[in-house]
TIKE-868879 format. One line per 2 residues: for each residue x, y, z of N, C-alpha, C. Coordinates in steps of 0.001 Angstrom, whole numbers, padded with zeros to 6 digits, m for minus. Example, Ala and Ser with C-alpha at 12.3 -4.5 7.8 and 13.67 -1.06 7.14 Angstrom:
2
013190 m005690 007800 012300 m004500 007800 013200 m003300 007800 ~ 012850 m002250 007080 013670 m001060 007140 012900 000030 007870
***
This chain:
318
034623 030827 m011827 034383 029784 m010824 034915 030203 m009455 ~ 036148 030784 m009444 036750 031177 m008173 035954 032242 m007459
035480 033247 m008241 034680 034319 m007630 033369 033783 m007086 ~ 032784 032826 m007806 031520 032237 m007348 031720 031493 m006031
032799 030724 m005935 033071 029970 m004702 033278 030918 m003537 ~ 033993 032020 m003776 034230 032999 m002702 032907 033594 m002233
032015 033940 m003196 030713 034495 m002819 029887 033500 m002027 ~ 029916 032235 m002459 029141 031227 m001741 029692 030977 m000348
031005 031007 m000205 031599 030848 001124 031214 032022 002022 ~ 031161 033223 001443 030747 034380 002230 029299 034236 002676
028428 033770 001769 027036 033554 002141 026917 032438 003181 ~ 027755 031405 003056 027733 030328 004050 028094 030864 005430
029046 031787 005480 029414 032408 006754 028248 033210 007315 ~ 027559 033954 006434 026404 034748 006870 025304 033835 007416
025028 032736 006699 023992 031805 007142 024357 031180 008487 ~ 025620 030785 008633 026058 030168 009888 025904 031130 011057
026321 032386 010849 026192 033394 011912 024718 033649 012229 ~ 023880 033743 011190 022463 033992 011410 021783 032864 012163
022082 031620 011780 021451 030468 012440 021885 030365 013891 ~ 023182 030484 014143 023670 030378 015521 023133 031520 016384
023006 032715 015807 022445 033843 016562 020980 033586 016909 ~ 020222 033109 015921 018806 032819 016164 018648 031751 017242
019454 030705 017170 019366 029630 018163 019801 030130 019534 ~ 020804 030996 019569 021288 031540 020841 020147 032175 021626
019337 032982 020964 018262 033690 021668 017023 032801 021846 ~ 016757 031898 020894 015566 031064 021001 015656 030080 022160
016818 029449 022339 016931 028450 023402 016823 029097 024785 ~ 017122 030371 024872 016968 031071 026151 015556 031603 026337
014815 031695 025213 013450 032208 025294 012430 031109 025586 ~ 012790 029829 025364 011811 028750 025546 011633 028376 027008
012431 028947 027884 012271 028661 029313 013147 027511 029777 ~ 013157 027296 031075 013991 026247 031650 015302 026815 032163
015489 026750 033440 016690 027298 034070 017723 026187 034228 ~ 018896 026287 033588 019922 025246 033741 020329 025017 035191
020310 026066 035997 020684 025919 037397 019692 025038 038144 ~ 018392 025223 037879 017379 024389 038525 017447 022945 038035
017742 022763 036744 017887 021402 036210 019117 020743 036798 ~ 020166 021514 037011 021424 020963 037534 021268 020497 038976
020606 021260 039822 020545 020931 041241 019205 020352 041678 ~ 018153 020504 040875 016871 019912 041221 016296 020485 042502
015890 019591 043396 015287 020020 044654 016259 020767 045553 ~ 017549 020484 045392 018547 021178 046212 018532 022678 045953
018183 023066 044740 018152 024496 044414 017053 025222 045179 ~ 015978 024498 045534 014903 025125 046300 015297 025284 047761
016025 024282 048269 016454 024345 049664 017663 025257 049851 ~ 018519 025286 048827 019734 026110 048908 019823 026977 047655
019073 028053 047580 019064 028904 046374 020419 029510 046061 ~ 021310 029552 047061 022624 030133 046790 023429 029270 045815
023128 027941 045784 023807 027067 044829 023456 027451 043398 ~ 022165 027687 043156 021730 028079 041819 022315 029441 041428
022356 030375 042397 022900 031688 042101 024386 031616 041756 ~ 025109 030776 042491 026533 030617 042218 026754 029968 040855
025902 029012 040500 025990 028350 039194 025789 029373 038066 ~ 024773 030213 038208 024516 031226 037179 025670 032215 037084
026240 032574 038235 027336 033539 038229 028575 032961 037560 ~ 028883 031685 037850 030069 031054 037280 029993 030981 035755
028800 030743 035226 028648 030557 033782 028118 031803 033072 ~ 028035 032904 033799 027625 034155 033175 026160 034220 032814
025329 033342 033387 023899 033332 033060 023137 034440 033761 ~ 023797 035116 034697 023136 036218 035386 023303 037544 034648
024071 037540 033572 024305 038757 032801 023191 038960 031777 ~ 023031 040183 031268 022023 040426 030214 022319 039591 028971
021268 039291 028214 021410 038438 027038 022395 039020 026024 ~ 022335 040316 025838 023236 040939 024864 024689 040741 025271
024965 040876 026558 026332 040680 027031 026746 039219 026897 ~ 025828 038274 027188 026131 036856 026986 026439 036565 025516
025657 037191 024636 025881 036958 023204 027238 037513 022769 ~ 027609 038662 023293 028892 039247 022947 030041 038361 023408
029922 037771 024581 030944 036841 025071 031034 035620 024153 ~ 029869 035122 023714 029841 033965 022815 030509 034283 021479
030217 035466 020910 030797 035843 019617 032307 035998 019734 ~ 032774 036682 020780 034217 036855 020963 034931 035519 021082
034323 034574 021799 034938 033257 021931 034912 032482 020627 ~ 033787 032557 019896 033671 031813 018635 034674 032307 017608
034930 033602 017571 035914 034154 016635 037295 033590 016920 ~ 037603 033360 018182 038910 032809 018560 038928 031283 018522
037814 030665 018125 037761 029206 018083 037364 028579 019398 ~ 036906 029388 020349 036486 028888 021660 034961 028939 021730
034319 027762 021672 032856 027702 021709 032314 027652 023132 ~ 033188 027746 024128 032754 027737 025522 032860 026360 026143
032546 026290 027428 032583 025035 028177 031176 024591 028548 ~ 030983 023289 028580 029685 022742 028960 029269 023241 030340
027982 023529 030503 027491 024030 031781 027552 022966 032877 ~ 027639 021709 032504 027552 020628 033498 028871 019872 033659
029469 019440 032552 030727 018700 032676 031923 019620 032795 ~ 031776 020878 032338 032892 021803 032371 033904 021587 031261
033688 020594 030415 034606 020319 029320 034367 021302 028176 ~ 035415 021604 027405 035221 022494 026245 034211 021882 025268
033313 022725 024778 032292 022236 023851 032921 021684 022580 ~ 034049 022256 022162 034718 021768 020957 035200 020331 021143
035726 020009 022347 036177 018638 022611 034998 017673 022632 ~ 033877 018088 023223 032678 017246 023241 032178 017010 021815
032185 018085 021030 031747 017979 019642 032681 017080 018843 ~ 033958 017174 019102 034945 016368 018368 034751 014879 018636
034436 014520 019878 034165 013112 020179 032910 012627 019454 ~ 031886 013478 019417 030674 013093 018719 030875 012979 017215
031763 013812 016657 032009 013772 015216 032659 012461 014795 ~ 033382 011820 015710 033983 010530 015390 032963 009465 015062
031728 009661 015509 030629 008747 015185 029742 009322 014085 ~ 029417 010607 014189 028458 011213 013275 028997 011332 011855
030274 011686 011698 030825 011877 010352 030815 010579 009547 ~ 031360 009458 010065 031252 008215 009272 029817 007763 009066
028943 008002 010053 027535 007649 009887 026897 008493 008788 ~ 027212 009782 008738 026659 010655 007698 027184 010272 006320
028470 009949 006230 029048 009564 004939 028413 008273 004429 ~ 028265 007277 005313 027639 006026 004900 026172 006234 004537
025483 007071 005289 024070 007339 004994 023913 008013 003639 ~ 024777 008979 003350 024716 009656 002060 025054 008698 000924
026039 007818 001160 026389 006830 000135 025218 005884 m000131 ~ 024570 005400 000925 023390 004545 000756 022257 005296 000060
022087 006566 000420 021031 007368 m000191 021204 007452 m001699 ~ 022416 007780 m002120 022693 007912 m003556 022616 006551 m004247
023217 005531 m003643 023257 004208 m004272 021860 003618 m004429 ~ 021083 003603 m003349 019737 003026 m003404 018820 003870 m004288
018880 005194 m004117 018017 006071 m004908 018306 005981 m006398 ~ 019598 006004 m006765 019957 005902 m008181 019566 004547 m008753
019798 003485 m007992 019482 002141 m008491 017983 001981 m008729 ~ 017169 002376 m007752 015717 002248 m007913 015202 003162 m009021
015738 004390 m009095 015276 005325 m010114 015602 004859 m011524 ~ 016846 004396 m011734 017232 003918 m013062 016498 002635 m013426
016301 001762 m012443 015569 000522 m012707 014145 000818 m013166 ~ 013482 001750 m012480 012119 002094 m012860 012034 002786 m014206
012990 003698 m014483 012936 004471 m015733 013308 003616 m016946 ~ 014354 002792 m016805 014827 001999 m017942 013985 000750 m018180
013107 000427 m017242 012207 m000725 m017405 010763 m000267 m017191 ~ 010417 000822 m017860 009117 001456 m017660 007977 000489 m017988
006987 000462 m017080 005784 m000360 m017231 006088 m001858 m017307 ~ 007109 m002274 m016572 007398 m003702 m016413 007323 m004038 m014924
007495 m005331 m014608 007420 m005726 m013203 008568 m005126 m012393 ~ 009723 m004870 m013041 010834 m004224 m012327 010472 m002798 m011932
009776 m002105 m012834 009304 m000758 m012517 008337 m000799 m011342 ~ 007460 m001802 m011315 006510 m001929 m010206 007202 m002188 m008883
008212 m003077 m008888 008953 m003368 m007653 009677 m002117 m007154 ~ 010326 m001388 m008084 011045 m000180 m007690 010092 000876 m007134
008923 000997 m007738 007941 001989 m007258 007416 001624 m005881 ~ 007129 000336 m005661 006653 m000102 m004342 007721 000133 m003281
008981 m000181 m003608 010071 000039 m002658 010204 001522 m002308 ~ 010019 002389 m003299 010094 003828 m003042 008956 004285 m002143
007757 003777 m002390 006611 004152 m001559 006805 003700 m000113 ~ 007333 002496 000068 007582 001994 001421 008623 002870 002125
009682 003249 001394 010716 004095 001981 010203 005453 002401 ~ 009288 006030 001612 008711 007336 001956 007768 007223 003143
007040 006100 003228 006008 005953 004261 006585 005668 005638 ~ 007757 005015 005717 008311 004616 007012 009207 005714 007577
008903 006247 008751 009807 007214 009385 011134 006551 009744 ~ 012204 007353 009757 013541 006805 009977 013673 006164 011357
013056 006763 012394 013207 006197 013739 012463 004864 013857 ~ 011316 004731 013154 010571 003468 013182 011330 002390 012413
011872 002762 011248 012670 001811 010478 013915 001398 011255 ~ 014491 002341 012000 015673 002017 012811 015341 000963 013857
014188 001075 014492 013794 000066 015480 013549 m001290 014835 ~ 012958 m001308 013642 012738 m002573 012936 014065 m003231 012568
014994 m002440 012050 016302 m002986 011693 017057 m003458 012922 ~ 016908 m002729 014021 017573 m003118 015265 017049 m004461 015765
015735 m004658 015660 015141 m005916 016112 015535 m007080 015210 ~ 015447 m006867 013892 015698 m007976 012964 017191 m008265 012811
017938 m007274 012354 019357 m007504 012087 020221 m007592 013315 ~ 019804 m006912 014410 020630 m006910 015613 020259 m007963 016624
018954 m008082 016964 018526 m008995 018020 018179 m010391 017489 ~ 017304 m010472 016481 016825 m011771 016031 017876 m012536 015215
018450 m011869 014217 019436 m012537 013367 020848 m012461 013934 ~ 021159 m011400 014648 022484 m011262 015247 023589 m010986 014245
023240 m010465 013073 024256 m010195 012054 025046 m008929 012345 ~ 024423 m007996 013030 025075 m006712 013279 025035 m006412 014769
026022 m005691 015264 026063 m005393 016699 025008 m004372 017092 ~ 024526 m004497 018307 023690 m003453 018912 024673 m002491 019553
024893 m001360 018937 026083 m000546 019165 026329 m000235 020642 ~ 025479 000618 021215 025653 001004 022605 027013 001605 022855
027777 000950 023719 029063 001484 024144 030223 000965 023310 ~ 029959 000278 022199 031047 m000215 021376 031851 000946 020813
033179 000801 020825 034026 001851 020292 033998 001874 018772 ~ 034010 003075 018187 034004 003234 016745 035241 004030 016358
036105 003412 015562 037340 004044 015110 037360 003983 013594 ~ 036827 005042 012952 036671 005027 011494 038010 004949 010781
039036 005593 011329 040346 005588 010680 041130 004319 010996 ~ 041073 003868 012226 041835 002686 012604 041206 001380 012166
039890 001322 012122 039185 000085 011757 038008 000429 010852 ~ 038268 000761 009575 037163 001181 008690 036151 000073 008430
036618 m001192 008306 035684 m002288 008052 034796 m002546 009263 ~ 035380 m002510 010454 034590 m002689 011665 033594 m001559 011866
034005 m000326 011524 033095 000804 011624 031941 000675 010643 ~ 032255 000252 009399 031197 000065 008399 030210 m001011 008833
030726 m002087 009440 029850 m003156 009923 028975 m002670 011070 ~ 029542 m001873 011959 028793 m001389 013117 027723 m000369 012723
028030 000450 011715 027123 001537 011342 026230 001183 010161 ~ 026238 m000068 009727 025450 m000461 008554 023954 m000232 008785
023422 m000753 009868 021988 m000621 010138 021577 000830 010391 ~ 022296 001596 011221 021898 002995 011408 021919 003814 010122
022959 003639 009315 023042 004412 008073 021961 003996 007091 ~ 021598 002715 007069 020515 002260 006191 019181 002866 006620
018964 002944 007928 017719 003533 008433 017614 005007 008066 ~ 018727 005727 008131 018716 007150 007781 018484 007339 006288
019045 006448 005475 019056 006650 004029 017742 006311 003348 ~ 016894 005496 003943 015750 004964 003218 014784 006044 002754
014449 006983 003609 013478 008008 003219 014010 008870 002074 ~ 015235 009370 002216 015798 010234 001184 016002 009483 m000123
016466 008231 m000042 016696 007459 m001261 015388 007201 m001997 ~ 014299 007009 m001255 013001 006799 m001906 012562 008044 m002668
012735 009209 m002075 012372 010454 m002759 013257 010683 m003982 ~ 014544 010394 m003836 015471 010590 m004953 015145 009638 m006098
014787 008409 m005798 014458 007448 m006855 013228 007896 m007644 ~ 012239 008442 m006949 011033 008923 m007637 011366 010120 m008540
012207 011030 m008054 012613 012176 m008867 013415 011728 m010085 ~ 014380 010829 m009877 015217 010377 m010981 014394 009617 m012023
013462 008808 m011572 012615 008054 m012509 011796 009001 m013384 ~ 011122 009963 m012763 010277 010880 m013530 011116 011771 m014442
012279 012248 m013961 013132 013102 m014789 013700 012335 m015980 ~ 014106 011090 m015751 014657 010286 m016844 013596 009974 m017886
012394 009635 m017439 011311 009360 m018389 010975 010605 m019211 ~ 011037 011757 m018576 010773 012996 m019307 011856 013258 m020349
013121 013009 m019993 014217 013210 m020943 014139 012223 m022098 ~ 013720 011004 m021829 013636 009991 m022886 012594 010349 m023943
011668 011248 m023624 010645 011654 m024588 011057 012890 m025387 ~ 012191 013462 m025111 012596 014697 m025782 013130 014405 m027196
013072 015420 m028079 013491 015211 m029480 014941 014767 m029634 ~ 015865 015279 m028797 017273 014923 m028988 017515 013433 m028775
016680 012787 m027942 016804 011344 m027747 016379 010607 m029014 ~ 015307 011076 m029648 014865 010469 m030905 015931 010633 m031986
016574 011796 m032039 017636 012020 m033016 018812 011083 m032760 ~ 019186 010930 m031483 020297 010045 m031151 020002 008600 m031544
018774 008175 m031326 018402 006819 m031725 018354 006676 m033240 ~ 017917 007735 m033910 017865 007691 m035366 019260 007596 m035976
020259 008142 m035289 021632 008045 m035773 022231 006660 m035566 ~ 021494 005795 m034882 021966 004432 m034678 022754 004195 m033414
022721 005143 m032486 023425 004940 m031214 022768 003818 m030426 ~ 023572 003001 m029732 022997 001921 m028912 022054 002483 m027849
021045 001715 m027501 020045 002159 m026527 020682 002475 m025180 ~ 021669 001671 m024763 022313 001910 m023466 023049 003241 m023446
023668 003613 m024585 024381 004884 m024665 023402 006051 m024620 ~ 022293 005933 m025311 021289 006986 m025318 020723 007207 m023918
020468 006123 m023215 019868 006235 m021890 020829 006811 m020865 ~ 022075 006347 m020876 023017 006736 m019822 023740 008036 m020127
024307 008192 m021325 025107 009371 m021638 024266 010598 m021981 ~ 023054 010396 m022432 022227 011524 m022845 021091 011778 m021840
020138 010851 m021776 018949 011089 m020946 019304 011128 m019458 ~ 020059 010137 m018984 020365 010070 m017551 021203 011258 m017101
022146 011668 m017915 023014 012777 m017519 022225 014054 m017313 ~ 021282 014335 m018209 020453 015527 m018044 019462 015381 m016894
018989 014148 m016657 018037 013923 m015575 018689 014039 m014208 ~ 020009 013966 m014151 020702 014020 m012865 020715 015418 m012256
020521 016459 m013071 020608 017836 m012538 019538 018091 m011472 ~ 018247 017859 m011744 017267 018042 m010649 017457 017039 m009518
017988 015860 m009837 018211 014856 m008796 019308 015295 m007837 ~ 020390 015860 m008387 021472 016362 m007528 020965 017491 m006636
020100 018347 m007191 019498 019406 m006374 018710 018820 m005210 ~ 017937 017781 m005488 017146 017141 m004438 018035 016493 m003388
019150 015915 m003818 020083 015313 m002856 020604 016377 m001894 ~ 020949 017549 m002437 021414 018636 m001577 020355 019085 m000591
019097 019146 m001047 018016 019548 m000155 017750 018502 000923 ~ 017989 017237 000604 017719 016169 001563 018794 016053 002646
019836 016863 002545 020846 016838 003605 020224 017224 004939 ~ 019282 018170 004913 018599 018560 006156 017821 017385 006736
017128 016621 005874 016428 015428 006357 017404 014402 006897 ~ 018564 014292 006237 019566 013330 006688 020082 013694 008074
020308 014985 008300 020807 015423 009608 019779 015154 010697 ~ 018512 015468 010419 017466 015196 011421 017317 013690 011641
017474 012904 010569 017413 011451 010732 018549 010921 011582 ~ 019728 011527 011460 020864 011113 012283 020557 011265 013764
019872 012349 014124 019576 012610 015530 018748 011475 016120 ~ 017663 011102 015433 016777 010069 015966 017430 008687 015931
018161 008398 014867 018787 007078 014741 019881 006902 015787 ~ 020632 007964 016081 021662 007858 017116 021047 007563 018477
019848 008081 018719 019162 007790 019984 018713 006334 020014 ~ 018129 005841 018908 017635 004460 018869 018779 003476 019050
019892 003714 018387 021032 002798 018460 022013 003184 019568 ~ 021637 004145 020409 022479 004641 021507 023900 004952 021040
024003 005669 019958 025305 006074 019429 025713 007413 020036 ~ 026933 007523 020518 027372 008788 021138 027806 009809 020092
026896 010154 019178 027210 011106 018132 026731 012499 018467 ~ 026904 013410 017518 026532 014808 017731 025018 014946 017908
024238 014164 017152 022787 014245 017265 022285 013894 018648 ~ 022812 012815 019211 022400 012412 020562 022874 013432 021600
024090 013941 021416 024579 014977 022322 023686 016211 022262 ~ 023205 016529 021054 022334 017689 020886 021030 017512 021650
020393 016341 021528 019140 016108 022245 019344 016135 023756 ~ 020423 015528 024222 020707 015542 025659 020965 016967 026148
021630 017765 025316 021894 019150 025710 020610 019965 025745 ~ 019698 019690 024819 018415 020402 024816 017618 020068 026077
017585 018788 026444 016815 018376 027623 017391 018943 028909 ~ 018700 019149 028959 019337 019683 030168 019617 021180 030081
019203 021810 028950 019419 023240 028721 020908 023602 028804 ~ 021746 022723 028239 023177 023026 028166 023405 023913 026939
023258 025218 027129 023278 026157 026021 024552 026057 025184 ~ 025667 025852 025836 026954 025879 025142 027054 024719 024146
026678 023527 024572 026744 022360 023687 025720 022487 022555 ~ 024547 023038 022862 023532 023252 021819 024081 024174 020729
024703 025275 021127 025254 026212 020157 026357 025574 019326 ~ 027187 024741 019938 028261 024080 019197 027697 023099 018172
026658 022352 018561 026056 021386 017643 025375 022099 016471 ~ 024647 023171 016753 023993 023931 015682 025035 024541 014749
026138 024992 015303 027232 025540 014496 027734 024483 013521 ~ 027890 023259 013979 028332 022163 013108 027286 021847 012033
026016 021776 012425 024966 021462 011456 024874 022542 010366 ~ 024977 023813 010761 024879 024903 009793 026030 024865 008793
027236 024624 009289 028391 024544 008387 028251 023351 007448 ~ 027812 022211 007963 027663 021014 007135 026667 021246 006009
025529 021853 006341 024506 022107 005328 025020 023077 004272 ~ 025741 024119 004666 026266 025094 003711 027300 024472 002789
028181 023629 003339 029219 022990 002517 028598 022041 001505 ~ 027621 021255 001928 026982 020308 001007 026258 021039 m000109
025600 022146 000199 024927 022919 m000838 025917 023538 m001817 ~ 027079 023946 m001338 028111 024466 m002233 028612 023369 m003162
028859 022179 m002620 029305 021055 m003453 028242 020709 m004493 ~ 026975 020765 m004091 025886 020481 m005032 025903 021454 m006201
026099 022746 m005922 026143 023739 m006992 027342 023524 m007909 ~ 028465 023105 m007336 029663 022911 m008153 029553 021689 m009059
028636 020788 m008756 028454 019603 m009594 027680 019902 m010877 ~ 026920 020992 m010898 026094 021295 m012073 026906 021403 m013366
028011 022175 m013390 028773 022261 m014649 029367 020929 m015088 ~ 029638 020036 m014149 030182 018731 m014522 029126 017880 m015215
027875 018024 m014794 026796 017246 m015409 026332 017870 m016721 ~ 026340 019207 m016786 025896 019895 m017988 026814 021086 m018230
027713 020976 m019229 028669 022070 m019484 028001 023387 m019852 ~ 026724 023367 m020227 026022 024604 m020566 025733 025470 m019349
025773 024849 m018155 025506 025586 m016926 026731 026431 m016575 ~ 026523 027697 m016355 027593 028619 m015975 027280 029196 m014609
028154 028899 m013637 027917 029369 m012270 028101 030866 m012150 ~ 028932 031463 m012984 029190 032903 m012876 027958 033707 m013279
***
């Protein structure tokens, strides 16, 4: 187990370096001069301002030299300073993480809770009205994009009913006020979770139904085991392996959903900072955000792999 974890951590490092390197060169290849965006029309009247801006931030150097400066700083834990605010990118990222991390945790919790509930309801009540309701709910969740669902929830729960705050500039302190944070992030996390939970419920339902038809289930029932024990301890446990894999794969969808939902609810999270940095060509903040996303995806995939032996002792990671 230890050797496997070390290998996976090494691969996670390789993936993180590869993704950040690819993004480093791609964002500079798509065009758009940060100096012109920074000064606008003034840059045309006073080109020396744009030249000084490029010189201060090293944008006048060759790409290879810029990349070398970025790598040297990243190794020391310095992701650089924002091209516009001048603040360290790590500090900007840290402020955004105070919103994005609790939002991601709540979204993942909703994803698992809703997906497991709908999937088990459909599988354990096959061809009944409960199965039909669960299937319809899953189809609706798959059909509605997260940003559209976020706007619907914002209108109903935030504006019309007034049950939840329209976040905006409200402060979020996950450690100091966990209940207030959960109340504030309820609608955004629900909007992010619906699509992934619908896919997970469909996978869990089909996997559980397939396991219930296997010979070992018939043997367990023939031995006189209660139906609830057969379904949960035998069929459901084996059906969870492909479901856990799907949950790990849906982390990428969850991250992309966070970006759009943070914009709809005007949350000052990493996703919104990333979009604003892309529009203003703030290369440093973009690289810091991608660095965070790559690490998050690698860690979640490692946790997903480590769950396999717990669900099925026959699985050997080595």
